[in-house]
C-alpha positions in Angstrom: 153.8 -78.6 128.1 155.3 -75.5 130.0 153.3 -73.2 127.8 150.0 -75.1 128.1 148.4 -72.4 130.4 149.0 -69.8 127.7 147.3 -71.8 125.0 143.5 -71.6 124.5 141.8 -74.8 125.8 140.2 -76.9 123.1 137.5 -79.5 123.7 137.3 -82.2 121.1 133.7 -83.4 121.0 133.3 -86.9 119.7 130.0 -88.8 119.4 130.2 -92.6 119.3 127.6 -95.1 118.2 128.5 -98.8 117.7 131.8 -97.9 116.0 133.8 -100.1 113.7 136.7 -100.9 116.1 139.4 -100.6 113.5 138.3 -97.2 112.4 137.7 -96.1 116.0 141.2 -97.0 117.0 142.6 -95.1 114.1 140.6 -92.1 115.0 141.7 -92.2 118.6 145.4 -92.7 117.6 145.3 -89.7 115.3 143.8 -87.5 118.1 146.4 -88.7 120.6 149.1 -87.6 118.1 148.0 -84.0 118.1 150.9 -81.5 118.4 148.7 -79.1 120.5 148.9 -79.6 124.2 145.9 -77.9 125.8 143.2 -80.5 124.7 140.3 -82.1 126.5 138.6 -85.0 124.8 134.9 -85.3 125.5 133.1 -88.5 124.2 129.4 -89.1 124.1 128.6 -92.9 124.0 125.3 -93.1 122.3 125.2 -96.9 122.4 126.0 -97.4 126.1 124.4 -100.9 126.3 125.9 -102.3 123.1 129.4 -100.7 123.3 131.6 -100.0 126.3 134.4 -97.7 125.1 136.3 -97.0 128.4 138.9 -99.7 127.8 139.8 -98.8 124.3 139.8 -95.1 124.9 142.1 -95.5 127.9 144.5 -97.5 125.8 144.8 -95.0 123.0 144.3 -91.6 124.6 147.3 -91.1 126.9 148.5 -87.5 126.3 145.6 -85.5 127.6 142.4 -85.9 129.8 139.2 -87.3 128.5 135.7 -87.9 129.8 133.1 -90.4 128.5 129.4 -89.4 129.0 126.1 -91.1 128.3 122.5 -91.0 129.6 121.8 -94.7 129.3 120.0 -94.5 125.9 120.4 -93.7 122.2 119.7 -90.1 121.4 120.7 -89.7 117.8 123.7 -87.9 116.4 122.3 -84.3 116.6 121.3 -84.6 120.3 124.5 -86.4 121.1 126.5 -83.5 119.8 124.2 -81.1 121.7 125.0 -82.8 124.9 128.7 -82.6 124.1 128.4 -78.9 123.3 126.6 -78.3 126.6 129.4 -80.1 128.6 132.3 -78.6 126.6 134.9 -76.4 128.4 137.5 -74.0 127.2 137.7 -71.4 124.4 137.1 -73.6 121.3 135.3 -76.7 120.4 136.3 -79.1 117.5 133.7 -81.6 116.5 134.9 -85.1 115.7 133.5 -88.3 114.1 134.4 -91.8 115.2 136.0 -93.1 112.1 138.2 -90.5 110.5 142.0 -89.9 110.6 143.2 -86.5 111.8 146.5 -84.9 110.8 148.8 -84.2 113.7 148.5 -80.4 113.3 144.7 -80.3 112.9 144.0 -78.6 116.2 147.1 -76.4 116.3 146.5 -75.0 112.7 142.8 -74.5 113.5 143.5 -72.6 116.7 146.1 -70.4 115.1 143.6 -69.6 112.3 140.8 -68.6 114.8 143.2 -66.7 117.0 144.3 -64.7 113.9 140.7 -63.9 112.9 138.7 -62.7 116.0 135.6 -62.3 113.8 135.6 -66.0 113.0 132.5 -67.6 114.3 133.2 -71.0 112.7 135.8 -72.5 110.4 136.0 -75.5 108.2 139.2 -77.1 107.0 139.9 -78.9 103.7 140.2 -82.7 103.8 140.7 -85.8 101.7 138.0 -88.5 101.4 139.1 -92.1 102.2 137.5 -95.5 101.9 137.4 -98.5 104.3 141.0 -99.3 103.4 142.3 -95.8 104.0 142.7 -95.3 100.2 142.2 -91.7 99.1 139.2 -91.6 96.8 139.1 -87.8 96.5 142.1 -85.5 97.1 140.1 -82.3 97.6 136.8 -82.0 99.3 135.9 -78.4 98.5 133.6 -78.0 95.5 134.9 -74.5 94.6 137.7 -72.0 95.3 138.1 -70.1 98.6 137.1 -66.8 97.0 133.7 -68.4 96.2 133.3 -70.4 99.4 134.0 -67.5 101.7 131.5 -65.2 100.0 128.6 -64.6 102.4 126.0 -64.7 99.7 127.3 -68.1 98.6 127.2 -69.4 102.1 123.6 -68.2 102.7 122.6 -69.8 99.4 124.1 -73.2 100.2 123.9 -73.8 103.9 120.2 -74.5 103.8 119.6 -76.4 100.6 123.0 -77.6 99.3 124.7 -78.5 102.6 128.0 -80.3 102.1 129.9 -79.2 105.2 130.9 -81.9 107.7 131.2 -81.4 111.4 134.5 -83.2 111.8 136.1 -80.4 109.7 134.5 -77.7 111.8 135.7 -75.8 114.9 134.3 -72.7 116.6 134.3 -70.7 119.8 132.6 -72.6 122.5 130.5 -69.5 123.5 128.9 -69.4 120.1 128.3 -73.2 120.0 126.6 -73.0 123.3 124.5 -70.1 122.2 123.2 -72.3 119.4 121.6 -74.7 121.9 119.2 -76.4 121.8 119.9 -77.9 118.4 116.9 -78.5 116.2 116.2 -82.2 115.7 115.2 -81.9 112.1 118.8 -81.2 110.8 122.3 -82.4 111.5 124.2 -80.5 114.1 126.8 -79.2 111.7 124.3 -77.7 109.3 122.5 -75.9 112.2 125.8 -74.6 113.6 127.0 -73.2 110.3 123.8 -71.3 109.7 123.8 -70.1 113.3 127.4 -69.0 113.0 126.5 -66.5 110.3 124.5 -64.6 112.9 127.6 -64.2 115.2 130.4 -63.4 112.8 132.1 -64.9 109.8 132.2 -68.5 108.6 135.7 -69.2 107.1 136.8 -72.0 104.9 140.5 -72.7 105.4 142.9 -73.8 102.7 144.6 -76.3 105.0 143.8 -80.0 104.5 143.8 -81.3 108.1 142.0 -84.7 108.1 141.0 -87.7 106.1 137.3 -88.1 106.2 136.0 -91.7 105.8 133.0 -92.3 103.6 131.4 -95.7 104.0 127.9 -97.3 103.8 127.0 -97.1 107.5 128.1 -93.6 108.6 126.0 -90.5 108.7 127.9 -88.9 105.7 126.0 -91.3 103.5 123.7 -89.4 101.1 120.1 -89.4 102.2 121.0 -91.3 105.4 118.1 -93.6 106.5 116.1 -93.3 103.3 115.1 -96.6 101.8 111.7 -95.9 100.3 109.8 -93.0 98.8 107.9 -92.7 102.1 111.2 -92.4 103.9 112.3 -89.7 101.5 109.2 -87.7 102.1 109.4 -88.2 105.9 113.2 -87.8 106.4 113.9 -85.2 103.8 110.9 -83.2 102.7 109.0 -82.9 105.9 112.2 -82.2 107.9 113.2 -79.5 105.5 109.8 -77.9 105.9 110.0 -78.1 109.7 113.5 -76.7 109.6 112.4 -73.6 107.6 109.7 -72.9 110.1 112.3 -73.2 112.9 114.7 -70.8 111.1 112.0 -68.1 110.9 112.1 -67.9 114.7 115.8 -68.4 115.3 117.8 -66.8 112.4 118.0 -63.0 112.0 118.5 -63.4 108.2 115.8 -66.0 107.6 114.1 -63.7 105.0 117.1 -64.3 102.7 115.7 -67.9 102.4 112.2 -66.9 101.3 112.7 -68.3 97.8 114.0 -71.6 99.3 111.1 -71.6 101.6 108.6 -71.4 98.7 110.6 -74.1 96.9 110.2 -76.4 99.9 106.5 -75.7 100.2 106.0 -76.4 96.5 107.8 -79.7 96.8 105.7 -80.8 99.8 102.5 -79.9 98.0 103.5 -81.8 94.9 104.5 -84.9 97.0 101.0 -84.9 98.5 99.0 -84.0 95.4 101.0 -84.6 92.2 99.0 -82.8 89.5 99.4 -80.1 86.9 98.9 -77.2 89.3 101.5 -78.4 91.8 103.8 -79.6 89.0 104.0 -76.1 87.4 104.4 -74.6 90.9 107.5 -76.6 91.4 108.8 -75.7 88.0 108.8 -72.0 89.0 111.5 -72.7 91.6 113.6 -75.2 89.6 116.6 -73.0 89.6 117.0 -73.3 93.4 118.2 -76.9 92.9 117.6 -78.2 89.4 118.7 -81.8 90.0 116.6 -82.3 93.2 113.6 -80.6 91.6 113.7 -82.8 88.5 114.2 -85.9 90.6 111.2 -85.1 92.8 109.0 -84.3 89.8 109.6 -87.8 88.5 109.2 -89.5 91.8 105.5 -90.2 91.7 106.0 -92.2 88.4 109.0 -94.2 89.6 108.2 -97.8 90.7 109.3 -98.6 94.2 111.8 -101.2 93.1 113.4 -98.7 90.7 113.5 -96.0 93.3 115.8 -98.2 95.4 118.2 -98.7 92.5 118.2 -95.0 91.6 118.9 -94.2 95.2 121.9 -96.5 95.2 123.2 -94.8 92.1 122.7 -91.3 93.5 124.5 -92.2 96.7 127.5 -93.6 94.8 127.8 -90.4 92.7 126.9 -87.8 95.2 128.9 -89.1 98.1 132.0 -88.0 96.2 131.0 -84.5 96.9 129.8 -85.0 100.5 126.3 -83.5 99.9 123.8 -85.0 102.3 
């Protein structure tokens, strides 16, 4: 503790919404065990009327200060993390879910990495995936080697249309996170931050596995979260992707690198509205952007609603292994 003043201050930003109490306790316990001293925990309670977290937090967070914030209403995960980012203090911010388990050295290793790479605008650690019973269901989260993941062209090509990064594995300088405010509401906070980070420096994937990320049916890591019907799919996925692309044109210096993806999105939206030969062949022109998604959406108009729900369940079960949302 004597050297705390010499350590960069880190804000752990945690958004909470009606948490599973068992998972929440485990998350808090793992944070409290961090071997890094200069930490401040900032919690946004996004369900202030249904869940009062003061008592449980005070019981499990004993090594460093914390604050619990809310504005009396539910704001959604992206806006909750935006409020946390705005209130964060120190040099670095580490984003945190409510139901994972962190390794004791998560913050110390992450800070050492960022201090060693001043050009780092955001970093993402490796992790395991666990189930409701803390059983490891996937040992490695990364879909490729570091030489591929840390290639700037790979990052630009995946951050918009193949996002699999998770906020709980990300940390970045607070100054860059604050510069990304306000967060666009048509995308998760972590996806926006990773794209924005590319305008401020380098995005690094670390080789260190520093947490166990929990995948279960009610958290936001669920594939196509909130989608139950084809109408939901068009509203929560397609229309939001179109709105995001328009937003990027005004907020990202490298948005022209996404022109092909933008045309792919426009073709998908047009086909969803008017599924005919012209829009069908238009979509086929961009099938290489994401073959699986394109083929699925080409078939969607012909899939009965009852079958769509079953297919959605199968997709979630398979795709969740890779964390793609």
